N, C-alpha and C positions, 0 to 999 in steps of 0.2 A: 641349678646350684653347683653341680659337679663341674660344669663347664666354666663357671666363674672361678671356682677354686683352681682349676687347671690353668686358666689364663693368669690368675694372680700369682700362682707358684712359678709359672714360666717367666712372667714379667719380673718377679723378684730375682730369679736366677740370672736372667740377662742383665738386670740392673746391677746386681751385686758383682758379677764377673766384670762388667764394664767398669764399675767404680774401682775394683781392685787393679785391673790392668791400667786404667787411667792413672790411678794413684802411683802405680809402679813406674809408669812413664814420667809422671810428674816428679817423682823422687829422683829419677835419673837426671832429668833436666835441672832440678833444683840443686843437685850435687855439683854439676858443672857450673851453674850460675853462681852458687855460693862460693866456689873456689876461684872463679874468675873475677867476681865483683866484690865490692866492699860492703860491710854492713850498712854504711851510710846510704849506699845506692838503694838498698831495700827500704831503708827508712824514708827516703824521698818518695818512692813510688807508693808507700803506705799512706803518706800524707795526701797524695792525690787521690788514692783509692777511697779514702774517707769521704771526700766530697762527691765522687762518682757514686759510691755505694749509698750514701744518704739520699741523693737526689733521684736515684734510679727507682726507688719505691713509688714515686709519683707516676711512673709509666704503668698504665693499666688501672691505677687506683683500686687494686683488689679485684678487678673484674675477671682476671684470669681464673682465679679460684672459683668465682661464681659460675663461670662457664663449665668448669668441671663438675661442680656440685649440682647444678641445675639439670634435671632429667630431660626436659624438652628444650632443645636449642635449635633455633632456625638460622638460616644463612645470614639474615639481617643482624642477628646478635653478633656473629663472628666478624662481619664486615665493619659494623659500628665500633666494636672494640679495637679493631685493627687501626682504623683511621684516628680514633681518639689517642691511641698509643703513639702513633706517628706524630701527631700534632704536639703532644706533650714532650716527646723525645726531642723534636726539633727546637721547641722553645727552651728546653733545658740546655741544649747545646749552645744556643745563642747566649743565654744568660751566663753560663759557666765560662764561655770563651772570653766574654768581655769583663768578667770578674777575676780574671787570672791575676792581675796586679794586686788586687785586694787580698786574695788568698795567699799569695807569696808573702805579702807584708804581715799577715796574721801569723804565719809560721816563721817569720823572720828568715826566710830562705829565698833569695832572689832567683836562684836556679830553678825554682818551681814554676816560674812564669811560663816558659814555653811548654813545659810538661803538661800543665793544666790545659793550655789551649789545644794541644793535640789530643789529649785524652778526653776532651769534651765531646768529641764525635762518638764516644762510646754510647751515648744516650740514643742516638739515631740507630746504631747497630742493635742495641738491646730491644728497641721498639719494632724493628722491621720483621722479626721472626717470632715475636712473643705469642701470637695467636697460633702459628704453626706448631709451636712447642706444646701449647695447650691441647690442640687436636690430637697429637700423638700421645700425650699423657692420658687423655680421656679414653682413648682407644687401647691403652695398655701396650702400645707398640714400642716396648723397651729395647727390643733387639735392634731396631733401626736407630733409636736414640743413642744406644751404646756405640754403635758403629760411627755415627756422626761425631760423637764426643771424642772417640779415640782418634779419628782422622784429624779433627781440628787440633787436638792437643799435640799430636805428633808433629804436624807441619809447623805449628806456631812454636813448639819447643825447639825444633831444629833451627828455625830462623833466629830465635832468641839466643841460643847458645852460640851460633855462628857469629852474630853481631857482637856478643860479649867477648868472644875470642879475638875479634878484630879490633877491640878497644872501644866499642860504642858506649860502654858504661851503662848508666841508668836507661839510656834510650833502647837498649836491647830488651829491657823489661816492658817498655812502652810498646815496642813493635810486637812482642810476643802476645800481649793482651789484645791489641787491635786485630792482628791477623787471626787469632783464635775466634774473635767475634765475626769477622768477615767469612771465614770458612764455615763456621757453624750456621750462619744465615743462609749461605748458598745451599748447603746440604739439607737444612730443615725445609726450605721451600720446595726442594725437589722431592723429599721424602713424604711430606704431608700432602702433596698433590692438591694443594688448595691455594687459590688466589682470591683476594677480596673482590667482591662484586661492587658495582657502582651504586651502592646503597648505604644510607646512613640514617639512623633513627634514634632520636633522643628517648623516645618511648621504649625502645628495646633496651637502651642503656639503663633506664630507670627500673626496668624489670629485674635487672641484675644488681641494681644499686643497693637495695636493702641489705642483702647479704654482703655484697662486695665492699661497701663503704666501711662497715664495721671491721671487715678483714683488712681493709686498707689502713685504718687507724691502728689496728693491732700490728700491722707490718711496719708502720712508721715507728711505733714504740720499740719494736724489735730491732730495727736498723739502728736507731739511736743508741740503744743499749750495746749493740755490737761495736759500733764505731767510735763512741764518745771517748773510750779509754785511749784509743789510738790518737784521737785529736788532742786530748789533754797531754799525753806523753810527748807528742810531736811539738806541742807548744812550749812545754816546760823543760824538755830534755834535748840532748843532742840527737841528730839524725841516726847516729850509730846505736844509741841506746834504744831508740824505737826499732831499729833493725833487729837487735837482739830479741826484743820483746815479740816482734812479729814472727821471727823464726820459731820461737817457742810456741806461739799461738797457732801457727800453721801446723806444726807437728802434733799439737794437741787436737787440732781439727781432724787430723788423719784418723785418730781413734774414734772421736765422737761421730763425725759425719759419715765416715766410710765403714764403720763397724755395723751401723744399723740404718744408715741413710737410705739404703736400697729398700729396706722393709718399709720405712716411713713413706717414701715416695710412691710405692705401690699400694700401701694400705689406704691412703686417702680415697682414691677412686673406688677401691674394692669396698671399703666400709660405707662409702656413699651409696653403693648399690644395695647393701643389706641393712640400711639404717632403720628400716621398719620391722626387721626380724630380730627382736631384742635378745632372745636366748642365743641365737647364732652369733650375734654381734658381741655379746659378753664372752662367749667361748673363744672367738678370734682374738679379742683384746687380751685376755688373761694368758693365752698361750704365747702371743707375741711378746708380752711383757716379760714372761719367763725366759724366752729365748734371748731377748735383748739384754736382760740382766746378766745371764750367763756369759754371753760373748763380750759385753762391755767390760765387766770386772776382770775377765781373763786378760783382755788387752791392757787395761789400766795397770794391772800388776806387772806384766811383762815390760811395758814401756817405762814404768817408774824405775824398775831395777836396772835397766840397760841404758838409761838416759844419757849418762856421761859418755859411755863408750860409743853409743850410736851417733851422737852429735859430732864428736871429734873425728870418728871414723869417716862419716859421710861428708862433713862440711869443713873439716880441719880445725886446728886448735884455736884459730882466731874467733871461733864462735862459742868458746867455753862459757862466756857470761850468760849464754842462753840456757845453760843446763839447769840452774836453780829456778829460773822462771818456768821452765818446762815441767820440772818435778812438782811444783806447787799446782800448776794448771792441770796436770794430768789427774790429780786427785779429785778434781771437780768434774772430770770428763763424763761421769755417769749421767749428769743432769740433762745434757742435750738430747740423747737418744730416748731416755725415759720420758722426758717432757714432751718430745715430739710426738710420741705415741699418745700420750694422755690428751694433748690439745687436739690431736686428730679426731679424738672421740667427739669433741664439741663441734669442730668444723665440718666433719663428714655428716653429722646429723643436722647441720644447718643452724645450730644454736650460736649464731655470731654474737648475740648480746652477752652471753656468758663468756664466750671467747675473749671479747674485748675487755670485759670487767676483770677477768683473770689476768690478762696481759697488763692492765693498769696496776694491779696489786704487785705483780712481779717487778714491774719497772720502777716502782717506788723503792724496792729493795736495791735495784741497780743504781738508782740515783743516789741513795745513801752511800753506797760503796764508792761511787765516783767522787763524792765529797771527800771520802777517806783518801782516795788517790791524790787529789789535789793538795791536801794538807799533810799527809803522812808518807807519801811516796809509793813506789811500785810494789815492794814486797808486802807491805801491810795490805794493800789493795788486793793482791793475789790471794792472800789468806782469807780476805773478806769474800772472795769469789766462792770459796768452799762453803762458807756459812750461807751465802746467797743461794748456792746450789741446793743445799738441804732444805732451806725454807721454801724455795721455789718449787721443788718437787712435791713437797707437802701440800702446797696450795693446789698444784695440778691434781693431786690425788683427791683432795676434797671436792673439787669441781667435777672430776670425772666420775667419782663414786655416786654423786648426786644425779648426774646425767643418765647413767645406765643402771642405777639401783643395785650397786655392788658395795659391800662394806669396805671401809678404809683399809682394813687389814688385808683384804684380798689383793689389793694393789701393793701395799707396803711390804708384805712378807717376802716375795722373791728378791726385792731390792735389798732388804736388810740381811737376808740369809747370804746372798752372794757377796755383799759388801763385807760381812763378817769373815767369810772364808778367805776372801782376797787379802784383807788386812792381816790376818793371822799368818797366811802363807808368805806375804811380803816380809814380815819380821823374821820368819824362819829362814828364808832364802838369804836375806841380808846378813844374818848372823853366820850362816854357813860359808858365805862367799866373801866376807869383808876383808879377809887377810890374803885372798888369792891374788896373784899377780901374773897374768898371762897377756898375750896379745889381745887387742880390743875385740877382734872378731871371735876369738875363743871365749872371752868373758861373756859376750852376747849370747853365744850358743849355750854356755853353761847355765847362766842365770835364766835365760828364756826357757830352756828345756826343763830345768828343775822346777820352776814355778808352774809351768803348764802341767807337768806330771802330778805334782802335789795338789794343785787346784782341781784338776779333773778327777783325781783320785778321791779327794774329800767329797766332791759332789756325788761320785759313784757310791761311796760307802754310806753317805747320808741319804742317798736316794732322793735328792731334791727334785721338786717338780720342774724347775728350770732345766736341769740336765735331761730329764725324761722328755720334755717337749723338744729340746734341741736334738736329741737322738732320734726322735720320731720323724723329724724332717731330714736329718743328715743320712740315716741309714738307707732309705729308699733312693736318694740321690746317688749315694755311693754304689749301691747295687746296680743301678742303671748304667753307671760309668763302667763298672766291671763287666757287665753283659756286653756292652758295646766293644770293649777291648777283646773279649773272647771271640766275638763275632768277626773281628778283623783277622 
């Protein structure tokens, strides 16, 4: 047990550090690209990414998660999944390549035609290293995966910025995406030290299918909900409007995915290993939820307050229309990390039936809001996302509480407490700073520092469980860093 905890903690640290460094590199790259390219360029690549993203879910049909969740996996399982992925990826490449004219007509953008054809090869790239990625994930080798991600991001980022500087326009974004995939594949193959054997078995696939197929259907629903708004906006509005929306959406993703994404990616294999030890499982979940709630609402408050200064400082004034989109989106940012933990409870315990049923309920909420987008526009849709987030998290809690026999309030309490502290603190800091006029970087420091001090201070005075759990993890890590420094 102690060994599993140590491996999980180390994996979390590596994954978290990797995500932070990669996000930092990504931000530097995006700053250059946003200043060198036009919002319409980002809108065009977003249109193509919708098609690629929706179709990519068919690679593996959920069998990657089944390989992680299954305790006994033989070589024939890995090889069979690899060849299935490669076959599906190749088929998707052919279909997308020859559908390029139809896709460009759908968006009423002739310039999409060559972009779609070139980007169609992403399917083969995604398929080639999918099993290697699963192997490293299952073995909690996040140090290697972090290094691979950083190297791929750095090389592709340099190429993308260089091409943008030389006037390549939207093609710089295409090159960046494809080169990142190529580099990642090469490094994953080397790191996993695994090659497919000359074996294929439908029987082996069927052994994974019961769990994997339901997870695949859930993944389809998830991908549709993620990309449909981009598709509708790309169809109804100008490419520049979609570019503003995607800029805001990507910034919001920085909070949601990178604040707790590390914990989520590590928790699934860890929780899978302790799925039969219910008391221990409950303890890990409650502490993780407390830490996530504390970190997420801290970041939500900071980024809401500094949104205008951050966007203008980083990307220039031409991206100002993204500010309002981002402010509304960031208020719903708590839903992703919290929901990711709660659905991991179902997936790690192998309850794919409940997982699929939950996803169907949540996607009904998404579908209703997409109708709102179509008829009432982007702003109303964004406010609808906040309502959707609250209802979706509530559904997640209901399912999770039933699965591991914990009361609804045990899950809801840390979320409600941290949300309340964050909202009150935002109003206070906004009132204090609303008449201040300094340079953008100074305003970011003032607002961010004041919010952090007041938010952490309130948690300390109220002695919240979320703050306690966070400090339990943070203090030992800080002490280890200090000891290493003294040793040097």
